[in-house]
N, C-alpha and C positions, 0 to 999 in steps of 0.2 A: 455370684456370691453364695457362700454356704452360711446358713443361719442355723445355729445349734443352741439348744437350751441345756443347762445343767440339770442333773437330778441326783438325789442321794440324801442320806441321813444327815441331820444337823451335825456340824463340827467334824465332817469328814474331809474338809479342805476344798470345797467347790470354789469359793471365792478366791482363796489363795492360788488355786490352779489357774483361774482366769487372769489373775493379776500377773502371775509368772509368764503366761503365754503372751499377754498383750502389753504388759507394762502399764496397764490402766487399772485403777481400783473400781470395780463395778458397784461397790457400796457408795451410794450417793448421799445418804442421810447421816447427819452428825451422830444421831443416836446409834446407828449401825456401827459406826467406827468406834464410838465410846464403849459399846458392849461387846464388840467383836462378833456380832450376830446379824446375819442378813434378815431384814424385816420386810423388804419390798423387792420388786424386780430390779435388777441391775443390768447394765449394758456395757459392752466393750467390743473391740475388734482388733484384728491383726492381719498382716499379710502372710501368706503361706509360701513354701519354697517355689511353687509353680508360678507365683504372681497373683494367684487368686486371693480373694479376701474372705476371711472367716469372721462372722459376727456372732456374738454370744449373748444369750439371755440367761442371767444368773438368777436362780430361784431360791427362796428360803427353804431350809430343810426341816425347820421345827414343825411339829404336828399342829401347832396352833395357827399356822399360816398355810393350811391346806388349800384354801381358795386361791391364794396368791400363787402357790406352786402350780395349780392347774391352769391359771391364766397365763403362766409362762410356757407351759408345755403345749397348751391347746393349739396355738397357731403355727408350730414348727413341724418339720418333717425329719429333723436330725436332732440327736441328743447325746450328751456325754453322761453316762451313768457312773457316778463317782462312789467308790467304796474304799475306805481307809484300810491299809494293810494291817495296822495295829488294832483295829476294832472289828473288822469283818462285817458280814451281812447283818443289818440291824433293822429295827422296826420301820423306820421311814425309808430304808432301802426297799423293803417290800412294798410299802405304800406307793412310792414313786415308780417302782417297776409296774405295779398294777395300773397306774395312770398312763404309763407309756403303752401298755397293752391295750387299755381302754381306747386311747386315741389312735391306736395302730400306727405309732410312729415307725416308719420303715427303716430308718438308718440309726443304729445305736452303736456308740463306741463305749466299751467297758474300760474304765480308767481306774487303776488301783493306785491310790495316792499314798504318801508317806512310806514309800518303799525303802527309805533310809532308816526307818525305825523298826521294820519287821519284814519277814519273808512275804512277798506278795502272793505266792502260789496258793496257799490255803484260802485266802479271801477270794482270789480269782476263780478257783474251782467251785466254791460254794455259790458265787454270784452267777457263774455260767449255768449251773444246775437250776437255780431259781429262775433265771431268764428263760431257759428252755422249757421249764414247766409252764410258763406263761405264753409259750409260742413265739418268743423273741429270740432271734438269732443275731449274733454279733461276730465281727472279725476277732482275731486274736486279741486278748486283753493287752493293754499298754500300762506298764508300771512306771510311775513317775514320782519325782520328789520336787515339790515346789520350793523347798528349802535349798537343795543342792543343784537343782536344774537337771538331774538325771531323768532321762526318758522324754524330755520336752521336745527334742528334735524328732524323735520317733513318733510322738503324738501329732506333731505338725504334719508329718508325712502321712499318717493315718487319716487325718482330717482332709488332706488333699486327695485321698482316694474315694471320698464320698461322692455321691452322684454328681455327674457333670452339670455345669451351669446350663440351664435351659435358655434358648434364644428367646427374644421378646415374644411373649404370648399374645395372640389376638383375643384371648378370652377376657372376661370381665374382671374388674377389680373388686376385691373384698379385703380391705385393710382393717385388721382388728386393732383398735386403740388400746395401748397399755399405759399410756401416760399422756396428759394434756396440761399445758401451762401457757402462760402469757408472757410474751417478750415485748418490752416497751417499744413502741413505734412500729411493731410488726403485727401484733395481735395474737390470736390463738394458734398454738403449734401443737400438733398431735404426732406422737411417735407410735410405730407399730411394725409388725412383720408382714410384708407383702409376699405371698406365696406365688401368685401368678398374675397375669395381666400386666398392663403398662399404664402408669399414671403420669400425666403431663401437666405442666403449668398451664393454667387456664381451663382445665377440665372441670366440668360440673359433677359434683358427687352428691349422693343421697346419704343421709345419716340415719342409721337405725340404732337408736339408743333404747333404753329400757322402756318399752311401751310407747315409743314415739317414733314410728317409722315415717320416712318420707320427707323429713327436714332436709332442705337443699343448701348446698354451699358451693363455693368455687375455690379451686386450688390457686393460691397466690404465689407460693414458692415451694420448692422441694430441696431437701438436703439428704445426702447419703454419706454417712461417716463424716459429718460436719463440713461437707463440701456442697455448694450449690450446684444443682443439676437441672436441666430443662425437663427431663423425664427419667423415670425409673421403672425397671421391669423386674418382676419377681423371679426367683426368691431374693429378697433383700430386706435389710433394715432401712426404715424410711422415716423422715420427719417432714410433715406437710403443714405448711402455713395456710390456714383457711380464712377466707375473706368473709367478714360480717357474720361470724359464728362465735358466740360467747363461749368462754372456756367451760362454764358449767353445763353447756349443752353436749359436751363430749366426755362423759365419765368413762372410766375403764369399762370395757365391754361393748362400747359403741363400735359399729362397723361403718367404714366409709365405702360406699358402694357405687359401681357403675349404675346409672339410673336404668330402671326397667329390665334389669338383668338377673334379679334374684326374686325368689318367692318369700315374701315377708309373712311368716306363718305362725299360728299358734296351735295348729292341729297337724300332727305328723304321724304317718305310718312308718314303722321301722322294724328292723330285725335285730334281736338281742344276741349278744355273743357271750358265751360262758365256757369255761373249761370243764365244768361239772356236768354230769349227766342229769337229766330230769329238768323240771321247771327252773327258770332263772330266779334265784333267791333275792328278789327286790320287793319292797313294799309298794303300796299304791302311790304314796307320796314320795317323790324323789327330787333331787336337785340335778338339773341338766346343765352340762358344761360344753361350750363350743367356742373355739377361739379364746378370747379373753372374757367372754360373756358367761353368765350363769343365770338360770331361770328356775324357780320352783315349778314343778310340773306334777301332773297326775298321770299315772301309768295304768292303762287298761290292757290286760293280756288277752290276746286272741288265740294263742297256742303257746307251747313251750318256748318258742323263739320269735314269735310275732306279737307285736303290741301296737297300740295307738297311744300317743303321748299328747296330752293337752298342756300347753305351756302357759304360764301366767302372763307373759308378754311376748311379742313377736321376736323371732330370730330370722335372719336372712339365710335361706337354705337353697341347696341344689340336691338333686338326686345323687346319692353316694356319699354325702357328707358323713363324717364319723363323729358321733357324740359320745361323751362320757356321762354315764348316769351314776349318781352317788346315793347310797342309802344314808340319810342324815343320822340314823341311829347307830349303825355299825361302822360307818365310813367306808363300807365296801364299794368298790368301783367296778363298773362293767361297761363294755363298749356297746354301741348300737349304730347300725348303718341306716341312714335315711332312705327309705324306699319310695315314699310319696309325700312331699311337703305340701301337696294340695289335697290332703286327705279329706274325705267327707265324714261328717259326723255319723256314727253308727246308731241308728234308731230303728225300731220296728223288729218284729219277730223274724228271726233267721238272718238279720243283717250282718251279725258278727260272723256267722258261718260263710256267707257269701264273700265277705271281705277277706276272710282267711283263705278261701279258695283262690281269690283273685291275686293275692300276694304270695301264694305258696312258691311260685316259680320266679319271683322277682329276685334279681341278683344284686340290686343296688348300683349297677353300672349304668350310666346314662346312654342308652342305646335306642336309636330312633324306632327300629322295627318292634322292639320289645315294648316301648312306651305306647306306640300306636295299637299294638295287639291288646294291651291291657285297658287302654282308655277308649279305643274305638275311634273317637273323633276328638281332635284337639286343635286349638289355635296355634299357629306357628309362633306367635309372640309368647305364648305360654310355654312352649317347648324350650325356647331360649331362656326363659326365666327359670325353668327347671334344670338348666345346664345341659340339655340334650342337643348335640350337634345336629344341624339341619343342612343338608347338601345345598350348594348354591343353586342347583337346578330347581329346587323346591322352595327356596327361601322367599320368593316373591308371592307365594300363595298365602291367603289369609287363614285357610283351614287345611289340615292334612287328615287323611282318613285311612284306617286300616283296610286292606283289600277285602277281608272277610266281612267286616262291618259294612263296607261299601256294597257288597253283593246283597247282604241282608236288607239294607235300606232300599236298594234298587228294586228288589222283589216286592217290598211293601209299597213302594211308590207305584209300580206297575199295577199291582192289585187294586190300589186305591183309585187310580184313574180309570182302569177298566171297569171296576164295579160302578163308579159314578156314571160313566157313559152308557153302560148297559141298563142301569135303572132309569136314567133320564137322558136318552140319546139326543134330544133336542135342546137340552139345557146348556148353559155356558160351560166352557171348560174350566178347570180348576186354576185359581190364582196361586201365586207363590205363597202368599200369606196363609191361604187355606191349607196348602200342602205342609207348610212349616208347622202349623198348629196340629194337623192330623197326625203327623209323624213325630211330633215332639222335638223338632229340630231347634237348635239355638239361634239359627241365622238362615235367612232365605238363600244366602250365597252357597250354602251347603248343597242345595238342590243341583247346582251345576256339576257337583262331584258324583251324583248318583243317578242322573237321567239315563235310563237304558235306551238302546237303539229303537225300541218299539214306540218310544214317545218323542214328541217334538214340541217346541215352544213357538207360539205365534202371538205377538202383541201382548206379551206378559202373561199369557195363559198356556197351560200345559195340557196336552191331550194325546190321543193315540195318533200315530203317524198315518199317512194316507193309506198305506197298505193294510192297515189294521182297522178299517171302517167297521163300526159296531153293526152287528147283524140287524138291529132294529132299523137302521138307516138304509140298508141295502135296497129294499123295494123302492123307496123314494129316489135313490140315486139312479136306479135302472130307468125309472120313468123319466127323470129329468134329462138323462143323457140321450134317450131315444127321441124325446121331443126336440132337443137342441140339434140333434143330427139331422132331423127332417126340416127344421125351421132355418137351418144354416145360421146366418147372421141376424135374422129377424127374431129377437128375443121375445119369448112368450110374455103376454101381459099378466097382470095380477089376476084378472078374471080367468085367463087360460090356466094358470097354475091351480086356481081353485077347482076348475073342471077336472084337472088331472089328479086332484086329491093330494097335492103337495102344498102344505101350509107354510106360512112365514117362518115358524120356528124350525121346520125341517130345512127350508132354504138356507137359513142362517147356519144350521149345523153342517150342512153339506159344504158351505163356504169355508167354515173353520177346518174341515177335513181336506180342503183343497180340491174337492170335486167340482165346485162352481167358483166363478169369479163374479163378485158383486161390483157393478160399475156405477149404479145409482139405485135409489129405492125402486124395487120391483124390476130392476134390469139385471138379469143374471145370464152369463155366458160361460162356456168352458174356458179354462186357461189356454188351451190350444187355439182358441179363436183369435187371441191377440196376435199370435205368430202368423196365422193365415191372413188376418186383416192387413198386417204389415206388408206381406208379399203382394196383395192386391193394390195397396196404395203406392207401391213402388212403380207401378205402371202409369200413374197419372203424371201429367205435365205439372211442373212446380212453378210457382206456388199454386196449390189447388184450393178452391173454396169448399165449404161444407157440402154444397149441393153436388159437386162432382164426387165427393166421397160417398154420399147417399146413393148416387146412381151406380157407382162401381161396386158397392157392397150390397145393393138391393135391400137396404134397411131403412126404417123410418128415422126421423130426426131424433126422437126420444132415445134411440139406441146409438146413433152415430155420434152425437155430441158427447155423451159420457165416454164413448169409446175413444174419441180423439183426445179428450181431456186426460183419460187414463194413459194414452200413449205419450202425451206431453209430460206427465209426471214421471213416466219411465225413461224420459230422455230420448224416445224414438222419433217423436215429431216435435215441431216448435212453431209457434205463430210468427209470421213475418209481417203481417199487416193488422191494423186495428179492426178490420171487418172480419177477421177470423181465417184468412188465407194461411195455409200451413205448408211446410215442406218437411221431408224426412231428414234427420240429422245425418 
């Protein structure tokens, strides 16, 4: 479906044009029909020559209804800019064109109405010049007469040439409500323009109304062009029946959202767009328009084209969203692109300059590598809420990290562990919590992303790998290995370790580094002794008692029993009788 809004000066024939195209009067209110003046948004649709359907949002052209006009243009990506041949380019023609430029509406058809009353060429030439001055390009103008029907078929063909329908999008839903009402026996019905994503009957949706994000509802039913449907994909006009949601909870400007797929934000970093050279002429207090919503906001400039916007109430945002900012005094409209809807408050000396530098290269396009480079470390769930695509190969990760930031944190972690062990070689290795706090990490799981090869983890503690034994432990390691080589499987006693000058703290540190294997209190051997003992025990007749193992290993009972229990735990041996006879598995 093509969804297009009308735009143009009051009394230039927008509503008559839609009526002529569709056979439906978009003016719903009795007051509108009595006065012949559009006061609110109107809706109609028709089928095009190809079989595609075009839906129209008719907006008021009078200057007093600027807010309503912006609510009609905000959610669409196509528009008909209507200029009357007999009146030409007028005040609201310019204002509506400014709105199209501010919202960066990509597809615009210039329609010259009342071509039966005047030559359309002068009005078309002026309109094209004005549009080009605003950076808006259009196909050839279409001259029509709603009264005689001239040019309507040409206009239908031109509508058919607008961007092709997109297939069902896997992206999230953001349906901007432009109307809500109650149907007896059905409940609250919300209408709006769905640009992307797919909404299905039974889906749970979050409602983000003015200052009330997070209210949840369920889709009870859907209609597209007055026909019930099980699902609808954007772009389309849609009516959604919501279960257990009162109508006053869905004012115009409410967004129906896929849960956990948008950033509900009041602080936004953005790039301002202007045709003029120099600083953007906007005051500090502005009105922000997005979709059908509007929010008073305060603008803080960081440079000529960078600013931070503080909204009076949350808006559901993605990176790359296009906002229209309005000067309440002059009615001037300017566009702005959302660079970061998770902006941080700028406080402290030099913070504005650092933020300006960080945003200088931001494009406003949701690109994973660019977001990681700017943020360093980010939750995968937050990337989805920002609208940044995450490859399936990385979607299961809780955190994603920029390669450069990863190298920086890995270097800091290595320095932290190395310094700790050099200062206290016999102290316990660092826990994940201590590392998280020392490096200022948001989560201990981030450590898994930054552990360098020089480090390893044992029993929840992180220290140097065996090949990187601290210099302070090397003398104790040399003594211990010499003693164990001569004692073979007869582990030194506690008294012998004291004679050798190797204390309990050093023995524990050597165990953590993998130099020794602790079988029991005061019973230490080398890890290779386990392999050697297994080879000796293989020569015994099975099942063998502890006494046979003592004889074969030439070791005392205080060593043999812990050794056999260690082999049991490793699954190398197993008990086969209650009196301790064992066999190799």
